[in-house]
LUMLO-116780 format. One record per residue (C-alpha): residue number from 1; residue in three letters; chain; x, y, z. Coordinates in nm, 2 decimals, padded with zeros to 4 digits. Each point is the difference from the previous one (the first is absolute). Last residue first. Layout:
N
nr:rest:kette:px:py:pz
NUM:ALA:A:X:Y:Z $
...
//
This chain:
397
nr:rest:kette:px:py:pz
397:UNK:A:09.10:-08.94:14.02 $
396:UNK:A:00.05:-00.15:-00.35 $
395:UNK:A:-00.29:00.01:-00.24 $
394:UNK:A:-00.25:-00.28:-00.07 $
393:UNK:A:-00.31:00.22:00.01 $
392:UNK:A:-00.08:-00.12:00.34 $
391:UNK:A:00.34:00.11:00.12 $
390:UNK:A:-00.05:00.35:-00.14 $
389:UNK:A:-00.33:00.03:00.17 $
388:UNK:A:00.15:-00.12:00.33 $
387:UNK:A:00.27:00.26:-00.01 $
386:UNK:A:-00.24:00.28:-00.10 $
385:UNK:A:-00.24:-00.11:00.29 $
384:UNK:A:00.29:-00.01:00.25 $
383:UNK:A:00.13:00.34:-00.09 $
382:UNK:A:-00.35:00.16:00.00 $
381:UNK:A:-00.08:-00.16:00.34 $
380:UNK:A:00.32:00.14:00.14 $
379:UNK:A:-00.08:00.34:-00.14 $
378:UNK:A:-00.34:-00.01:00.17 $
377:UNK:A:00.16:-00.08:00.33 $
376:UNK:A:00.23:00.30:-00.04 $
375:UNK:A:-00.29:00.23:-00.05 $
374:UNK:A:-00.08:00.12:-00.35 $
373:UNK:A:00.03:00.36:-00.11 $
372:UNK:A:00.01:00.10:00.36 $
371:UNK:A:00.08:-00.23:00.29 $
370:UNK:A:00.37:-00.06:00.05 $
369:UNK:A:00.06:00.36:-00.12 $
368:UNK:A:-00.21:00.13:00.29 $
367:UNK:A:00.27:-00.10:00.26 $
366:UNK:A:00.29:00.18:-00.17 $
365:UNK:A:-00.09:00.35:00.09 $
364:UNK:A:-00.04:-00.05:00.38 $
363:UNK:A:00.34:-00.16:00.05 $
362:UNK:A:00.15:00.25:-00.25 $
361:UNK:A:-00.11:00.28:00.23 $
360:UNK:A:00.14:-00.16:00.31 $
359:UNK:A:00.33:-00.08:-00.18 $
358:UNK:A:00.03:00.36:-00.12 $
357:UNK:A:-00.07:00.15:00.34 $
356:UNK:A:-00.32:00.21:00.01 $
355:UNK:A:-00.13:-00.15:00.32 $
354:UNK:A:00.28:-00.17:00.19 $
353:UNK:A:-00.01:-00.37:-00.06 $
352:UNK:A:00.35:-00.04:-00.15 $
351:UNK:A:00.18:00.21:00.27 $
350:UNK:A:-00.10:-00.27:00.25 $
349:UNK:A:00.22:-00.25:-00.17 $
348:UNK:A:00.13:00.10:-00.34 $
347:UNK:A:00.09:-00.37:-00.08 $
346:UNK:A:-00.36:-00.09:00.07 $
345:UNK:A:-00.13:00.26:-00.24 $
344:UNK:A:00.23:-00.14:-00.27 $
343:UNK:A:-00.12:-00.35:00.07 $
342:UNK:A:-00.37:00.11:-00.03 $
341:UNK:A:00.09:00.18:-00.33 $
340:UNK:A:00.16:-00.31:-00.14 $
339:UNK:A:-00.28:-00.23:00.10 $
338:UNK:A:-00.27:00.23:-00.15 $
337:UNK:A:00.21:00.03:-00.31 $
336:UNK:A:00.02:-00.38:-00.03 $
335:UNK:A:-00.38:-00.03:00.01 $
334:UNK:A:-00.05:00.28:-00.26 $
333:UNK:A:00.27:-00.13:-00.23 $
332:UNK:A:-00.10:-00.37:00.03 $
331:UNK:A:-00.37:00.05:-00.09 $
330:UNK:A:00.03:00.27:-00.26 $
329:UNK:A:00.28:-00.18:-00.18 $
328:UNK:A:-00.16:-00.34:00.00 $
327:UNK:A:-00.33:00.15:-00.12 $
326:UNK:A:00.17:00.18:-00.28 $
325:UNK:A:00.18:-00.32:-00.10 $
324:UNK:A:-00.32:-00.21:00.00 $
323:UNK:A:-00.21:00.24:-00.21 $
322:UNK:A:00.29:00.11:-00.21 $
321:UNK:A:-00.10:-00.07:-00.36 $
320:UNK:A:00.29:00.08:-00.24 $
319:UNK:A:-00.03:00.33:-00.20 $
318:UNK:A:00.37:00.07:00.03 $
317:UNK:A:-00.08:00.29:00.24 $
316:UNK:A:-00.19:-00.25:00.21 $
315:UNK:A:00.30:-00.23:00.02 $
314:UNK:A:00.23:00.29:00.11 $
313:UNK:A:-00.24:00.11:00.27 $
312:UNK:A:-00.03:-00.36:00.14 $
311:UNK:A:00.38:-00.05:00.00 $
310:UNK:A:00.03:00.35:00.15 $
309:UNK:A:-00.21:-00.09:00.29 $
308:UNK:A:00.12:-00.35:00.07 $
307:UNK:A:00.37:00.12:-00.01 $
306:UNK:A:-00.08:00.30:00.22 $
305:UNK:A:-00.17:-00.23:00.26 $
304:UNK:A:00.31:-00.22:00.02 $
303:UNK:A:00.22:00.30:00.03 $
302:UNK:A:-00.20:00.14:00.29 $
301:UNK:A:-00.01:-00.34:00.18 $
300:UNK:A:00.37:-00.05:-00.04 $
299:UNK:A:00.08:00.34:00.15 $
298:UNK:A:-00.24:-00.05:00.29 $
297:UNK:A:00.12:-00.35:00.09 $
296:UNK:A:00.36:00.12:-00.01 $
295:UNK:A:-00.08:00.29:00.22 $
294:UNK:A:-00.16:-00.23:00.26 $
293:UNK:A:00.31:-00.22:-00.01 $
292:UNK:A:00.22:00.31:00.05 $
291:UNK:A:-00.21:00.10:00.30 $
290:UNK:A:00.05:-00.35:00.15 $
289:UNK:A:00.37:00.02:-00.08 $
288:UNK:A:00.05:00.31:00.20 $
287:UNK:A:00.26:00.25:-00.13 $
286:UNK:A:-00.27:00.21:-00.19 $
285:UNK:A:-00.15:00.10:00.33 $
284:UNK:A:00.32:00.19:00.08 $
283:UNK:A:00.28:-00.06:00.25 $
282:UNK:A:00.09:00.06:00.36 $
281:UNK:A:-00.33:-00.17:00.11 $
280:UNK:A:-00.23:00.17:-00.25 $
279:UNK:A:00.05:00.31:-00.22 $
278:UNK:A:-00.27:00.05:-00.27 $
277:UNK:A:00.16:00.16:-00.31 $
276:UNK:A:00.07:-00.29:-00.23 $
275:UNK:A:-00.30:-00.20:00.10 $
274:UNK:A:-00.23:00.30:-00.04 $
273:UNK:A:00.14:00.08:-00.34 $
272:UNK:A:-00.08:-00.36:-00.11 $
271:UNK:A:-00.35:00.02:00.15 $
270:UNK:A:-00.08:00.33:-00.18 $
269:UNK:A:00.11:-00.14:-00.33 $
268:UNK:A:-00.20:-00.31:00.05 $
267:UNK:A:-00.31:00.20:00.10 $
266:UNK:A:00.02:00.21:-00.32 $
265:UNK:A:00.06:-00.32:-00.20 $
264:UNK:A:-00.30:-00.16:00.15 $
263:UNK:A:-00.23:00.30:-00.08 $
262:UNK:A:00.13:-00.01:-00.36 $
261:UNK:A:-00.05:-00.37:-00.02 $
260:UNK:A:-00.36:00.04:00.11 $
259:UNK:A:-00.05:00.26:-00.28 $
258:UNK:A:00.14:-00.25:-00.24 $
257:UNK:A:-00.24:-00.27:00.11 $
256:UNK:A:-00.29:00.24:-00.06 $
255:UNK:A:00.16:00.06:-00.34 $
254:UNK:A:-00.06:-00.37:-00.09 $
253:UNK:A:-00.37:00.05:00.06 $
252:UNK:A:-00.02:00.31:-00.23 $
251:UNK:A:-00.05:-00.15:-00.34 $
250:UNK:A:-00.19:-00.30:00.11 $
249:UNK:A:-00.23:00.22:00.21 $
248:UNK:A:-00.11:00.17:-00.32 $
247:UNK:A:-00.06:-00.33:-00.18 $
246:UNK:A:-00.19:-00.13:00.31 $
245:UNK:A:-00.23:00.31:00.00 $
244:UNK:A:-00.06:-00.01:-00.37 $
243:UNK:A:-00.08:-00.37:00.01 $
242:UNK:A:-00.24:00.06:00.29 $
241:UNK:A:-00.16:00.29:-00.19 $
240:UNK:A:-00.09:-00.20:-00.32 $
239:UNK:A:-00.37:-00.01:00.06 $
238:UNK:A:-00.08:00.29:-00.22 $
237:UNK:A:00.29:00.07:-00.24 $
236:UNK:A:00.29:00.23:00.06 $
235:UNK:A:00.00:00.29:00.24 $
234:UNK:A:-00.35:00.15:00.07 $
233:UNK:A:00.00:00.38:00.01 $
232:UNK:A:-00.16:00.03:-00.35 $
231:UNK:A:-00.31:-00.17:00.16 $
230:UNK:A:-00.07:00.32:00.18 $
229:UNK:A:00.01:00.01:00.38 $
228:UNK:A:-00.28:00.01:00.25 $
227:UNK:A:00.06:-00.04:00.37 $
226:UNK:A:-00.33:-00.12:00.15 $
225:UNK:A:00.19:-00.04:00.32 $
224:UNK:A:00.37:-00.08:-00.01 $
223:UNK:A:00.20:00.00:00.32 $
222:UNK:A:00.38:-00.01:00.04 $
221:UNK:A:00.20:-00.11:00.30 $
220:UNK:A:00.33:00.18:00.03 $
219:UNK:A:00.38:00.00:00.00 $
218:UNK:A:00.25:00.28:-00.04 $
217:UNK:A:00.32:-00.11:00.17 $
216:UNK:A:00.09:-00.06:00.36 $
215:UNK:A:00.22:-00.30:00.10 $
214:UNK:A:-00.21:-00.15:00.28 $
213:UNK:A:-00.33:00.07:-00.17 $
212:UNK:A:-00.26:00.27:00.01 $
211:UNK:A:-00.30:-00.05:-00.23 $
210:UNK:A:-00.20:00.30:-00.13 $
209:UNK:A:-00.37:-00.09:-00.02 $
208:UNK:A:-00.30:00.03:-00.24 $
207:UNK:A:00.19:00.20:-00.27 $
206:UNK:A:-00.28:00.07:-00.24 $
205:UNK:A:-00.14:-00.08:-00.34 $
204:UNK:A:-00.36:00.07:-00.09 $
203:UNK:A:00.08:00.31:-00.21 $
202:UNK:A:00.34:-00.04:-00.18 $
201:UNK:A:00.26:00.23:00.15 $
200:UNK:A:00.27:-00.27:00.05 $
199:UNK:A:-00.02:-00.11:-00.36 $
198:UNK:A:-00.11:-00.36:-00.04 $
197:UNK:A:00.18:-00.21:-00.27 $
196:UNK:A:-00.17:-00.34:-00.03 $
195:UNK:A:00.09:-00.37:-00.01 $
194:UNK:A:-00.24:-00.29:-00.04 $
193:UNK:A:-00.08:-00.32:00.20 $
192:UNK:A:-00.21:-00.29:-00.11 $
191:UNK:A:00.27:-00.26:-00.07 $
190:UNK:A:00.13:00.01:00.35 $
189:UNK:A:-00.30:-00.17:00.15 $
188:UNK:A:-00.31:-00.06:-00.21 $
187:UNK:A:-00.04:00.13:-00.35 $
186:UNK:A:-00.09:00.33:-00.18 $
185:UNK:A:-00.10:00.14:00.35 $
184:UNK:A:00.15:00.35:00.00 $
183:UNK:A:00.19:-00.04:00.32 $
182:UNK:A:00.23:00.30:00.07 $
181:UNK:A:00.37:00.08:-00.04 $
180:UNK:A:00.09:00.37:00.05 $
179:UNK:A:00.29:00.19:-00.16 $
178:UNK:A:-00.01:00.31:00.22 $
177:UNK:A:00.05:00.36:-00.10 $
176:UNK:A:00.13:00.32:00.16 $
175:UNK:A:00.15:-00.19:00.29 $
174:UNK:A:00.05:00.17:00.34 $
173:UNK:A:-00.27:-00.17:00.21 $
172:UNK:A:00.09:-00.35:-00.08 $
171:UNK:A:00.36:00.00:-00.12 $
170:UNK:A:00.01:-00.37:00.09 $
169:UNK:A:-00.34:-00.17:00.03 $
168:UNK:A:-00.03:-00.22:00.30 $
167:UNK:A:-00.38:-00.01:-00.07 $
166:UNK:A:-00.25:00.01:-00.28 $
165:UNK:A:-00.37:00.04:00.04 $
164:UNK:A:-00.33:-00.05:-00.18 $
163:UNK:A:-00.21:00.15:-00.28 $
162:UNK:A:00.11:00.10:-00.35 $
161:UNK:A:-00.25:00.11:-00.27 $
160:UNK:A:00.12:-00.06:-00.36 $
159:UNK:A:-00.04:00.20:-00.32 $
158:UNK:A:-00.18:00.06:-00.32 $
157:UNK:A:-00.33:-00.14:00.12 $
156:UNK:A:00.06:-00.17:00.34 $
155:UNK:A:00.24:-00.29:00.03 $
154:UNK:A:00.04:-00.09:00.37 $
153:UNK:A:00.34:00.03:00.16 $
152:UNK:A:00.02:-00.20:00.32 $
151:UNK:A:00.23:-00.01:00.31 $
150:UNK:A:-00.04:-00.36:00.13 $
149:UNK:A:00.34:-00.16:-00.08 $
148:UNK:A:00.03:-00.36:00.12 $
147:UNK:A:00.20:-00.09:-00.32 $
146:UNK:A:00.28:00.22:00.13 $
145:UNK:A:00.08:-00.25:00.28 $
144:UNK:A:00.32:00.15:00.12 $
143:UNK:A:-00.19:00.31:00.12 $
142:UNK:A:-00.37:-00.04:-00.05 $
141:UNK:A:-00.21:00.02:00.32 $
140:UNK:A:00.08:00.37:00.09 $
139:UNK:A:00.08:00.07:-00.36 $
138:UNK:A:00.33:00.01:-00.20 $
137:UNK:A:00.03:00.12:-00.36 $
136:UNK:A:00.03:00.38:-00.01 $
135:UNK:A:00.33:00.11:-00.17 $
134:UNK:A:00.08:00.36:00.05 $
133:UNK:A:00.15:00.28:-00.21 $
132:UNK:A:00.12:00.36:00.08 $
131:UNK:A:-00.05:00.25:-00.28 $
130:UNK:A:00.22:00.30:-00.06 $
129:UNK:A:00.32:-00.20:00.04 $
128:UNK:A:00.14:00.05:-00.35 $
127:UNK:A:-00.01:-00.38:-00.07 $
126:UNK:A:-00.34:-00.06:00.15 $
125:UNK:A:-00.14:00.30:-00.18 $
124:UNK:A:00.14:-00.14:-00.33 $
123:UNK:A:-00.17:-00.33:00.08 $
122:UNK:A:-00.36:00.12:00.07 $
121:UNK:A:-00.17:00.16:-00.30 $
120:UNK:A:00.22:-00.13:-00.28 $
119:UNK:A:-00.01:-00.35:00.14 $
118:UNK:A:-00.38:00.00:00.04 $
117:UNK:A:-00.05:00.14:-00.36 $
116:UNK:A:00.23:-00.26:-00.15 $
115:UNK:A:-00.19:-00.27:00.18 $
114:UNK:A:00.14:-00.16:00.31 $
113:UNK:A:00.14:-00.35:00.03 $
112:UNK:A:00.36:00.00:00.11 $
111:UNK:A:00.07:00.36:00.08 $
110:UNK:A:-00.36:00.05:00.14 $
109:UNK:A:00.03:-00.31:00.21 $
108:UNK:A:00.33:00.13:00.14 $
107:UNK:A:-00.12:00.35:00.10 $
106:UNK:A:-00.05:-00.07:00.37 $
105:UNK:A:00.29:-00.25:00.00 $
104:UNK:A:00.24:00.24:-00.16 $
103:UNK:A:-00.09:00.31:00.20 $
102:UNK:A:-00.03:-00.22:00.30 $
101:UNK:A:00.36:-00.13:-00.03 $
100:UNK:A:00.15:00.35:-00.03 $
99:UNK:A:-00.18:00.13:00.31 $
98:UNK:A:00.07:-00.31:00.20 $
97:UNK:A:00.37:00.00:-00.08 $
96:UNK:A:00.02:00.36:00.10 $
95:UNK:A:-00.20:-00.08:00.31 $
94:UNK:A:00.27:-00.25:00.11 $
93:UNK:A:00.29:00.25:-00.03 $
92:UNK:A:00.36:-00.07:-00.08 $
91:UNK:A:00.03:-00.38:-00.05 $
90:UNK:A:-00.36:-00.01:-00.11 $
89:UNK:A:00.09:00.24:-00.29 $
88:UNK:A:00.29:-00.22:-00.11 $
87:UNK:A:-00.19:-00.33:00.01 $
86:UNK:A:-00.30:00.15:-00.16 $
85:UNK:A:00.18:00.17:-00.29 $
84:UNK:A:00.22:-00.31:-00.06 $
83:UNK:A:-00.31:-00.22:-00.01 $
82:UNK:A:-00.18:00.23:-00.25 $
81:UNK:A:00.32:00.02:-00.21 $
80:UNK:A:00.01:-00.39:00.00 $
79:UNK:A:-00.37:-00.02:-00.10 $
78:UNK:A:00.04:00.23:-00.30 $
77:UNK:A:-00.36:00.12:-00.06 $
76:UNK:A:-00.08:-00.03:-00.37 $
75:UNK:A:-00.01:00.27:-00.27 $
74:UNK:A:00.29:00.18:00.16 $
73:UNK:A:00.06:00.30:00.24 $
72:UNK:A:-00.37:00.07:00.03 $
71:UNK:A:-00.13:00.35:-00.08 $
70:UNK:A:-00.32:-00.10:-00.17 $
69:UNK:A:00.14:-00.05:-00.35 $
68:UNK:A:00.30:-00.18:00.15 $
67:UNK:A:-00.23:-00.28:00.12 $
66:UNK:A:00.00:-00.19:00.32 $
65:UNK:A:00.00:00.18:00.34 $
64:UNK:A:00.21:-00.08:00.31 $
63:UNK:A:00.33:00.12:-00.16 $
62:UNK:A:-00.11:00.35:-00.09 $
61:UNK:A:-00.06:00.05:00.37 $
60:UNK:A:00.38:00.04:00.05 $
59:UNK:A:00.03:00.33:-00.19 $
58:UNK:A:00.14:00.19:00.29 $
57:UNK:A:-00.28:00.25:-00.01 $
56:UNK:A:-00.25:-00.29:00.01 $
55:UNK:A:00.18:-00.16:00.30 $
54:UNK:A:00.00:00.34:00.17 $
53:UNK:A:-00.37:00.06:-00.06 $
52:UNK:A:-00.10:-00.35:00.11 $
51:UNK:A:00.22:00.05:00.31 $
50:UNK:A:-00.18:00.32:00.09 $
49:UNK:A:-00.34:-00.17:-00.02 $
48:UNK:A:00.14:-00.29:00.20 $
47:UNK:A:00.14:00.24:00.27 $
46:UNK:A:-00.33:00.19:00.03 $
45:UNK:A:-00.21:-00.32:00.05 $
44:UNK:A:00.26:-00.17:00.22 $
43:UNK:A:00.04:00.29:00.25 $
42:UNK:A:00.27:-00.13:00.23 $
41:UNK:A:00.25:-00.18:-00.22 $
40:UNK:A:00.28:00.27:-00.04 $
39:UNK:A:00.17:00.09:-00.33 $
38:UNK:A:00.36:-00.03:-00.11 $
37:UNK:A:-00.10:-00.17:-00.32 $
36:UNK:A:00.14:00.25:-00.26 $
35:UNK:A:00.37:00.00:00.01 $
34:UNK:A:00.08:-00.36:00.09 $
33:UNK:A:-00.28:-00.13:-00.22 $
32:UNK:A:00.15:00.19:-00.30 $
31:UNK:A:00.34:-00.16:00.05 $
30:UNK:A:-00.15:-00.34:00.03 $
29:UNK:A:-00.21:00.05:-00.32 $
28:UNK:A:00.31:00.11:-00.20 $
27:UNK:A:00.20:-00.29:00.14 $
26:UNK:A:-00.28:-00.24:-00.10 $
25:UNK:A:-00.06:00.11:-00.36 $
24:UNK:A:00.35:-00.07:-00.14 $
23:UNK:A:00.00:-00.36:00.11 $
22:UNK:A:-00.36:-00.04:-00.12 $
21:UNK:A:00.09:00.14:-00.35 $
20:UNK:A:00.30:-00.23:-00.01 $
19:UNK:A:-00.22:-00.30:00.03 $
18:UNK:A:-00.09:-00.19:00.31 $
17:UNK:A:-00.08:-00.37:00.08 $
16:UNK:A:00.36:-00.09:-00.06 $
15:UNK:A:00.10:00.11:00.35 $
14:UNK:A:00.25:00.29:00.02 $
13:UNK:A:-00.28:00.22:00.14 $
12:UNK:A:-00.01:-00.22:00.32 $
11:UNK:A:00.36:00.09:00.07 $
10:UNK:A:-00.08:00.37:00.01 $
9:UNK:A:-00.30:-00.08:00.23 $
8:UNK:A:00.21:-00.20:00.24 $
7:UNK:A:00.27:00.27:00.00 $
6:UNK:A:-00.25:00.27:00.10 $
5:UNK:A:-00.03:00.26:-00.28 $
4:UNK:A:00.16:00.34:00.06 $
3:UNK:A:00.32:-00.12:-00.16 $
2:UNK:A:-00.19:00.01:-00.34 $
1:UNK:A:00.06:-00.30:-00.22 $
//
């Protein structure tokens, strides 16, 4: 294992969740990240475009797309590789993690359910970085409650006409295409939703508003007004959009936890170095038992999160359902990462809250992960429901 890897990460790769391929993959990724992610964070749009280009040139976007025929690294997305990518990129640069994740999430429904023509048109461009992808599910009144979706797609001749809005859409404003979920009305609730690919230059589609958030990244509210798209742009069968969305999120939900772990490990490394270098009362911060106890909590929380993450990733790669395991990983890893980063900032004292400091940036970056792709409260509901369902069926809790 490369000496460049933090000790905790090196030890993590000895766990039985990984194969020799994963153990060889990580040092190469880490070395590349050290060399190519020394970028600022100021202009999120420009930086994300540049990061997509660099990730493509490095060959890393091959791992977020399924199908070797279309440029993917394998026929199926390797969940453990996806998690290793996000953990590592987040440790070095939050927008690098974001750029990679959105290329995968934005094209995921096409990888999983697209026609051969759709895959051939979009996936190679995702891999080579010439097309930026986006996933448009949330609406002003339909976030966690997807069944409340109001954006509509009305069948009209040989196509559909889209009307409505989407909001909180990552890569909004810079994406070249959007996978959009809209109500087509085959049945009430979640059963009457379909998925469509909408190119950014389609008439009737516009960026209604750019949204600024505490950790800047491309984000927007989208508007569709009499936006006509051909039926060939529908992904999967009519009325199956909710299933497509959930299947796509199922692939990437565990990787959100991995990104949180990457942020946490960056904060933990910074806190450890701070403790060793900060002089206090004829000694160092590391000499104080209270600080040592805080460090122990952080280290244990990080490893606990990693175990949940890579258990879920391993299970998914074996073809085992991971609804509960992915929810557990996402919930605990994001919540624990928030605590780890907060403690790291506290250990830095005033230096931790200076604008641009690592701990200050991580403090802002981690917060959204407890909300997007299923808020912590939603994950708790999923875990409880899956546990109760198993118990009702006579299984062991």
